[in-house]
N, C-alpha and C positions, 0 to 999 in steps of 0.2 A: 582441387580445393578440398578443405576438410569437410567430412561428412557431419551434418548436423543431426544429433541424436534427439529423438522426440522424448518428451517427458512421459511418465506413466499416465498422467492425465490425458495427454493427447492420444496415446496408443489405445487407451480404453475406449475412447470415442470412435475409433476406426474399426473396432471389432464388431462383427455382425451380432446384433442382439445385445450389445453392451448396455449396461444400466446407464441412466442419465447422470449418475454421480459416480465418480471414481473414488471419492472419499466418503466414508461412512460418517454421517453427522453425529451418530451416537458415540463415535470414537474420539470426538474432539475433547481435549482436556478441559477440566472444570476450573482450573486456576491458572493465573499468569505464569507461575513458576513451572508448572507442568506443560503449559502451552509452549514456552520457550524451549524446553527440552525436546518436545515433539516436533517443533518447527525445524530444529537443527538435525533431526535424525530420521524422520518418517520418509520412507522411500516413495510413497504415493505422491508427494509434493513435487519432486523434480528428480531428474537423472543426474549423473555425474558425481564427482567426488564430494563428499560431505564437507570437506574443508573449503569449498567455494561458497558455502552458505554463510550469510552474515546475520547475526542475531539482532532482534529489536533492542533498542535502548529503553529500558522499561521504567516508567514512572506511573504508578497506578493513580487514577483520579487526576490526571494532568490537566493543566489549563488548556493545552492544545495537543492534539495528536496529529503529527505530520505523516502522511502515508505516501511513500514513493512507489512507483511501479515495481521497481526491483533495485537491489543494491547497485551502486556504481562500481565499475570494474576496479577502481583504485581504493575502494573502502577497505579498511583493515579489520580490526576486531569489532567494529560496530558501524552502524549506518551513519553516513555523512561524516566520516572521519578522513576522507580523501580530499581531492581538489575542489569539490563543491562545498566543503565545510565553511570556508571564510564567507562566501556569499550568504549561506544560510544563517551564520552567526550575525552578520550585518542586518539581515532581514528581521531576525528576532529582536535585535536591539531596537530597531525602528518601531517594532510592534509593542515594545515595553514588556517583553516576555523573557524571563531568564531561561537559559538552556536546561537547567535542572527542573523546570516546570513543563518540559515538553517530552512527550512519548514519541520516539522515532520508530516508525514501522515501515514495512514494505509488503506489497501484495504477493511478491514472489520471494522465496528464500535465497535465491542465487541469480546472478545475471543470466538472461536468456536472450538469444538473438531473435528479434522481431516477434514478440509474443502475439498470439492471436487471442485477443481478450474475449471475444464472443465464445470461442471454443473452450477457453479456460473457465469461463463462467458456467457453461453447460456441464463441465466436468466437476463442478462443485467448489471452485476457488472463491467464488463470491460468497458462498456460505461460510467458508473459512474466514474470510475477511470480516464479515458481519460478526462472527463469533469472537474474533480477535478484538474488535472494537468494543463489543459488549463486556469482555473481560477487563479491558483497560479502563473503561468508563470515563473517558475524557469529557471535559466541558464542551469542546468543539473539535471538529475534524477538518483538517486541511488536506485535500487530495491534490498532490503535485503531479500532474500528468493526467489530462482529461480522458485519455483512452481507457483508463481504469473504470470510468463510469459504467462501462458495459458489465462489470462484475455486479453492479447493483440493478441492472436492467434499466438504466437511465439513458434516454436518447441524447445524442450529442447536442441537439439544439437547446437542451435544458442546461447545458454546462455553465452558462453565465448567470444562472439564477441561484440564490441561496437555497439549499436543499435540506431535506430531513430524511434520514434513512432509518429504517427499523432494524434494530440489531437485537435479536432474541427478545422481542417484545418491548424494547426500550428505544424511543426515538433519539437520534443524535443529529445535531446541527452540522451540516457539511457544506463546505465551499470548495469548488473545483478550480484549480489554477493551472497555468501552463507548467510544463516540466521546469525544474529549478534551473537547469542550464540554459533553457530558452529564455527564462526571465533574466538571467545574468547577462545574456547577450543583447537584449532588446530594451532600450529605455522606454519605448512606447508600451511594450507589454508590462513593464514594471509600473508605469504610471496607471495603466488601466487596472492592473491587479490591486494596486494600493487604494485606488478609489473604491473598488468593490469591497476590499477588506474594511475600510473605514465605515462604509454603509452597513456592512454585516455586523460590525462590533459596536456600533454607537448605541 
């Protein structure tokens, strides 16, 4: 079987006496434009070829920021441009939100097999995501994939509650939802999510 390579974040945690953060918070870019460039090139974020990374689809001050755990394997030049795109487009139409009003982001820059979110949080990825949200300054944040809540230090039993996360001193309303493909496969999950969305946005 192929050997799975560990990210720089994961390797840093395994070294004796390793610092709690693999990413220097002071090095995080101060603007969305610079963050996008850093996201696509910084070697501390992930191993592997840089061409496997998928950039966020940037809309500053968006009505909604959708955060995926990681890009889908079939995403092309942007997030949600592959097989999950039609379902996402239908979901946004039902919400009454145009695609150009949405900031599409991911917690990881490239696909990773079975991410260990607690370890990635300890390595500093949660701080990166908070910084990303703060730069994007969306009105609301929809987290698609509840495992990512570990990056904010939020327990799984809180996943069904509307949440607020502090991002560089600014609170942001956040709702956690199942992974998009799980939503697409399950009518029961869609109904449950839709009722929670209506309660959250009314």
